N, C-alpha and C positions, 0 to 999 in steps of 0.2 A: 478109436480115439476118445478123449474125454467126453462124457455124457453122450457118446454116439453122435455127436454133431460134427460137421465138417469145420475144418479150421476158418473158412470165411464167415461161416454162421457164428462161431464163437468170437471171432474178431469184431463181427458187426455189433454183438452184445457189449464188447468192450468199448467200442466207440459210443453206444448208447449210454452206458454208465458214466461216461466222461462228459456227456452232452455236447459231443463233438459231431458236427454235421458237414458234408463235403461242400455244400453250396456256399459255406463261409470261407472255403479255401483251406487246403491242406498242403503243408510242406513235409514231404516224406523224408526222413533222414535215412539214407541208403548207403551202407558201407560195401555192400556187395557180398557180405557174409549171409549164411543161412537165414539167420533171424530177419534180417532187413529185407532180403529178397522175398521170403514169405509174406512179409508185411506189405511189400509193394505189389506182389501178384494177387493177394487175397483182397487188398483194398480195391484194386481194379476189378476184381471179380464180383464185388458187391456193389461198387459204385462207378463202373465204366463209364455211364452215362454222364459223369460229372469231370470227365478227363481234362476239360479246360480249366477247372479250378483245382486241379491237382498238380503239383510241382515236385520234382525229384531233386534232393540236394545231396551232394558228396564233398567230403573233405579229404583231400590227398595230404596227409601229414607229412610226407617225404621221409618217413623213418625206416622204410623197408626197400630202399633202393628202387630197382626197376618194377618189383611187384607191386608198390604202390601206384605206380603209374597204370599198370595193367588193370587193377581193380578200378581205378577212375574210369577207364575206356569200357570196362565191362558194365559199369552201372549207367555210363552214357548210352550204350547200347541198349541196355534194358529200358531205359526212359523212352528211347526212339522207337522201340519195339511196340510200345502201347501209346505212341503219339503224345508223351507227356514232356513238358518242358523241363530243362536240365540246368541246374546251377552248381558250378564247381569252384571250390576253393583249393588252390594249390599253395601249401605253406613252403616257404622257402627253406631248403634243407639247412639244418643248423640252427634255424631261428628258435625253435622250441627249447632246444638245449640252453640257450643264452638266457631265456626267461623262466626257466623251469624252477629255480629256487629249490633244486634238490628233488623235485617230483615231476618227471617227464609226463607221468600220466595225467596229473592235474594240469599241467600247462596245455596239454593236447585237449583235454576236456573243456577248459575254459575257452580256449580259441574256437573249438567246434561250436559251442553253444553261442558264442559272440556272432559267429557267422550265420548260424541258423536264424537267431533273432533278426539280425540286419536284413537277411534275405527274405524272411517272412514279411517284414515291415515294408520293404521296398516293393515286394510283389503284391502287397495288399492281401496276405493270407492270415486267416485268424488263428491257425493252429499249426504248431510244429509237432510231428508224430514221430516217435522213436519206436524201436522194437524190443524194448526191455520186456523180459518175461519172467515167469514164476522162479525160474532158477536164478536169474539176476537178483531178483527181489531177496532170495534166501541168502545169497552171497553178500548182498549189501547189508542186510541186518547183522549177519555174523560178523562182517568186516568192522561195523560199527561197535559191536560188542566187544570185540578184541581190542580195538583202539582206545576204548572207554566211551560211553555214551549215556544220554539221558533218554527221556521219552522221545524226543525228536528224532534221535538217531534209531530208536527201536522201530520207529514207523516205517523206516526204509525210504523206498521212493514213492512219491505220491502218484496217484493215478492222473491228476492234473494239477498244474500250478501256473502262476503267472510267469512268463518268461520275459517280457518286456511290455510296454504300454500297447494294449490292444492285441497281443498275441499270448496264447497259452501254450504250454507244453503238455502234450497228452501221450499217455502209455496205455494203449488199449489192449495189450497183450499180457498184462501182468497175471491173468488167469491161466495163461497157457504155458504148459510145460515145454521145455526144449524138445523133448522126444517126440512131442506131437508135431512140433515145427518140422523136425527132420523127416518124420514119417510123411508128412504133407508134401514135402519137396521131392522125396524119393518116389512117392507113389505116381506124382505127376512127371517124374523124369526131368525136374527142374534143375539147372546147374546154379551153382553159386561158387564164390570164391572162398579160399581157406587162408585165414591170417595165422601164419605159423608162430607169430609173437604171443599168441594166446597161450602157447605151450611154454613160454619162458617163465621159469619159477622164480626169477629174480624180482617179478612184480607180486605184491603181496596177494591182489585178487586172484592172481593165476594159481598160486599156492593153495588158496582157500578152495578154488574150483577143482584143481587137479589132485590135491592131497587131503585136505581137511575134510571137505563135505563128503567124498566117498568113504572115508574112514568112519564119519558118523553114520551114514547110510548103512555101511556093511556091519559095523560092530556095535552100534547102539540103537538106532531107530530108522528104519527104512523110510518113514514118513517125516524125517527131519525138516526137509524143504518146505512141506506144507505146514508143518507146526511153526516154522519160522514166518511164514507168510501170515497165518492166523495171528501170531503175536504181533506183527506189524499192523494188521487191521485193528487190533484192540488198542495198540498204542495210539493209532491215528484217531479213533473215537474218543480216548481219553484226552488227547491233546486238544481235540476241537471243544470239549467241555471246559477244560482249564483255560484255553486261550479266550474263550467267551467271557469268563469271569475276569481274566486278566485285563481284556480291553475295556470292560465296565469300570474297573478300578482306575485304569488310566485316564478314561473320560472324566473322572471325579478329581484326580490329583494333579494333572498336568496344569501348570500355570502359564507356560510359554513353550512353544515348539516351533523351531526353526532346523533347517537342514544341519546346522552346526551347533546348535544349542538346544537344551530341554531342561526346563525348571520344574521341579515336581514339589508338591506340598508334603513335607516330611511329617508333619503332625498327623495327617491323614493316613499316609502310607503306614506309619508305626501302629495303627490300630489293626492292622491285618497280620496273620501269623507270618512268621518269617519265610516259611516254604512257600507261601503264596507270593509274598513281595519278591522272592528270588524269580519265580515264573513271570512276574509282572516286568522285571528288568529284561528278561529274554525276549519278551514280546516286544517291549520298547525298542530294543536293538533291531528287531526285524522291521518295525514300523519306520524306524530312522535310517534303515538301509546301511547301518554300520557294520564294519567287518566283524564276521562271527567265527571265522575259522579257528582263531587261536583263543576264542572266549570259551572257558571250560566251566564246569559245575562250579569249581572252586571260585572263580571270578564273579560268577552270578551270586553265589552265597556271600562273598565278601561285599558286594554291592547291597544285598539285603541286609547285612550287618550294619553298614554304614547308614542306611536309611532308617534302621530301627533304634539307633543309638542316639544319645544326647549331645555327643561331643562334636566340636567343630573339627573336621578332618578333611584333608587333602590327599587324593591318591590318584595314580595313573593306572589305565588299563589298556590291554591290547588294541591296536587300531588307532592309536594316539587319542584315545578318549580320556579326559581329565574329570575326575569327580571332586566336588567341593561341597561339603556339607556344613550348614549352619544349623541353629537350634530349630529352625522352622522351614527349611528348604534344602533340596538336593539339586544342585546344578552341574549338569553333564555337558561337557563341550567337546567338539572335535574340530579344531581350528582348520581354516582353509579347506573345509570339506568340499566346498563347491568347485575348487580348482584341481581335485585329485582325479 
C-alpha cells in the first residue's frame, strides 16, 4: 500500500490534517459502497473507544428500486455491528426528479448534504465525514475543467469546509487511492454494496471515470490522477492568498452590508486592477451567501468592469442580484433574500 502504511494509519493522518477529532462527534456518511465501508471500518479501527461520539448516516435516494432499500439495510447492519447509532433518510420515490431542474445528480447531492447537516446539528456532532478519495478528486478537477472553471474549480474538493453553523465537512481520505481502499477491504474479507448506477454513462462523471480518465492514464500519462490532485493543491494555496487580499479590500470598501444589500465604495475599488476587483466580487458573493452556480467568469468580469467605470449603470445578474453603479458607489441588492 501507499507508503507501506495501513489504511487506518493513513486515514488517521487525514483526520489529523483536517484537525478533526472524534471526541467532538463524527457523523459518517456511509452509502454502503467500498469507499464508505472502508471509511467506517477504518475509523472504528483507530477510534473504537469513541463509539458513543460516532454516528452513521445513510440516504436512501429511492433511485434503484429494491436495491436502494437493500443498501440501507446493509448499512444499518454495519452500524449495529459496531454499536453505532444509525440515522436514515428515505427519499420519496419520484421526488428528486420533480426538483432536479435537469440534473438528478445535483438534486440528490443537495438533498444528501441537507440531511447530513441537519442530522449533525440535531445530534450535536461537529463533523460530517465523507469517503471522497484521490480518484474522486482527480475526477472533480477534470470535470470542472471540462465545464469551464476558474481557480476555485481547479482546487476541486476541499479537505474541510463549513457545512452549516457549528458543523464542518471533512474528507480525510483525499490522499488515498481507490486501489488502496479495494485492497484493504479485500485483504480483510470485508463486504460492501455495489451501485450499478456508477456504470451508467448517461452521467457525465461516470463517463469521466469509466472512459476519459482510463484513456488519459493509458495513452498519455499513468500519473494523471496524482498530477490533477497536485494541481488542485496548488490552486488551493493560490486561492488562500488571493482570498486574503480580497477580504482585506472588502473590509476597506464596504459601506453597508445586509443579507439583501451591499454598498461598496466605487472610488476605492477602482484603484485596484480589474482582475483583482473581479476576485473581490467572487469573494463578496461567498460572504453574502448569494447563489453562485450560474455565476461565471464572464459575470464577475462584468461586475469588475462596472465597478471600475465612471458611468451610472444598472444591470441584473444570476440569482436575482441587481447592480446599480453611481459615480461613487456600487449598490448590489437581492430582494427578499431572507424569505428564500
